[in-house]
C-alpha positions as a printed Julia matrix, in Angstrom:
116×3 Matrix{Float64}:
 118.95  88.91   86.91
 117.41  87.02   89.8
 117.23  83.86   87.72
 120.96  84.26   86.91
 122.0   84.61   90.58
 119.57  81.72   91.65
 121.06  79.56   88.97
 124.62  80.47   89.92
 124.01  79.72   93.64
 122.53  76.35   92.86
 125.28  75.44   90.51
 127.93  76.32   93.18
 126.39  74.73   96.25
 124.65  71.75   94.69
 127.82  69.69   94.13
 128.93  70.34   97.7
 125.56  69.04   98.91
 125.95  65.66   97.09
 129.57  65.23   97.97
 128.88  65.18  101.68
 127.29  61.8   102.1
 127.25  60.5   105.74
 127.13  56.82  104.86
 130.44  54.96  104.39
 130.91  52.93  101.1
 131.91  49.77  102.98
 129.05  47.59  103.76
 130.99  45.42  106.23
 131.0   48.2   108.95
 127.13  48.44  108.67
 126.83  44.64  109.17
 129.15  44.47  112.14
 126.8   46.15  114.74
 123.91  43.74  113.53
 126.08  40.67  114.1
 126.87  41.9   117.68
 123.29  42.56  118.22
 122.2   39.08  117.2
 124.84  37.54  119.53
 123.47  39.47  122.54
 120.08  37.88  122.71
 121.56  34.29  122.55
 123.66  34.97  125.58
 120.93  36.72  127.43
 118.52  33.8   126.79
 120.95  31.23  128.32
 120.99  33.21  131.57
 117.27  34.17  131.86
 116.58  31.29  134.13
 119.24  32.17  136.49
 117.94  35.75  136.81
 114.78  35.05  138.76
 113.58  37.69  141.19
 114.41  36.55  144.71
 112.02  37.99  147.38
 111.48  37.48  151.03
 108.15  35.94  152.12
 107.1   35.65  155.72
 104.38  33.7   157.4
 103.42  30.48  158.87
 103.94  27.02  157.23
 100.87  24.68  157.43
  99.74  21.68  155.52
  96.57  22.17  153.72
  95.04  19.34  151.55
  98.13  17.33  151.75
 100.53  20.05  150.66
 102.7   22.47  152.55
 101.85  26.21  152.11
 102.96  29.49  153.48
 100.12  31.67  154.99
 100.93  35.43  155.08
  98.8   36.96  157.77
  99.54  40.57  156.51
  97.94  39.98  153.21
  95.86  36.94  154.12
  97.32  35.12  151.16
  98.42  31.49  151.01
 101.29  30.28  148.72
 102.19  26.78  147.66
 105.74  25.83  148.48
 107.7   23.86  145.78
 110.04  22.12  148.12
 107.75  20.01  150.34
 110.47  18.12  152.07
 112.09  21.4   153.38
 108.8   22.83  154.2
 107.91  19.8   156.31
 110.78  20.65  158.7
 109.04  23.98  159.55
 105.31  22.65  159.88
 103.31  25.02  161.96
 106.28  27.35  162.47
 106.61  31.1   161.61
 109.38  31.44  159.01
 110.85  33.82  156.52
 111.53  32.4   153.11
 113.83  33.56  150.56
 112.73  32.7   147.06
 111.01  33.48  143.88
 107.4   33.48  143.13
 105.79  31.87  140.17
 102.59  33.95  139.92
 100.97  31.6   137.3
 100.84  28.79  139.86
 101.09  30.87  143.04
 104.06  28.75  144.0
 107.18  29.95  145.94
 110.29  28.38  144.77
 112.32  28.15  147.92
 115.97  29.09  148.1
 116.44  29.21  151.94
 114.01  29.17  154.89
 114.72  31.15  158.08
 113.13  30.46  161.39
 111.14  33.41  162.57
């Protein structure tokens, strides 16, 4: 009797379990999100250079070994300045610099210099 009831339950509910498939039969809908994802990195790559992290650096500009640098007395750290012509205008002056730091070369890419 238990086998008969078990067999009856399986035969009634088994077709319903196979009939409810969450996947759609159209492969084009599955490919559409992938196509959108592949387009996103291309557009992001083109703008990565324009998304540099802009920071404020303060200190005194001085010429060391023929190159202008920014000395930060708070951290006792010296940074090379990429725009030597602009830096020369502020030689031996206290300034604040808006720019981005290239940590691999320890160089500040100057955006703007403010006299401090």
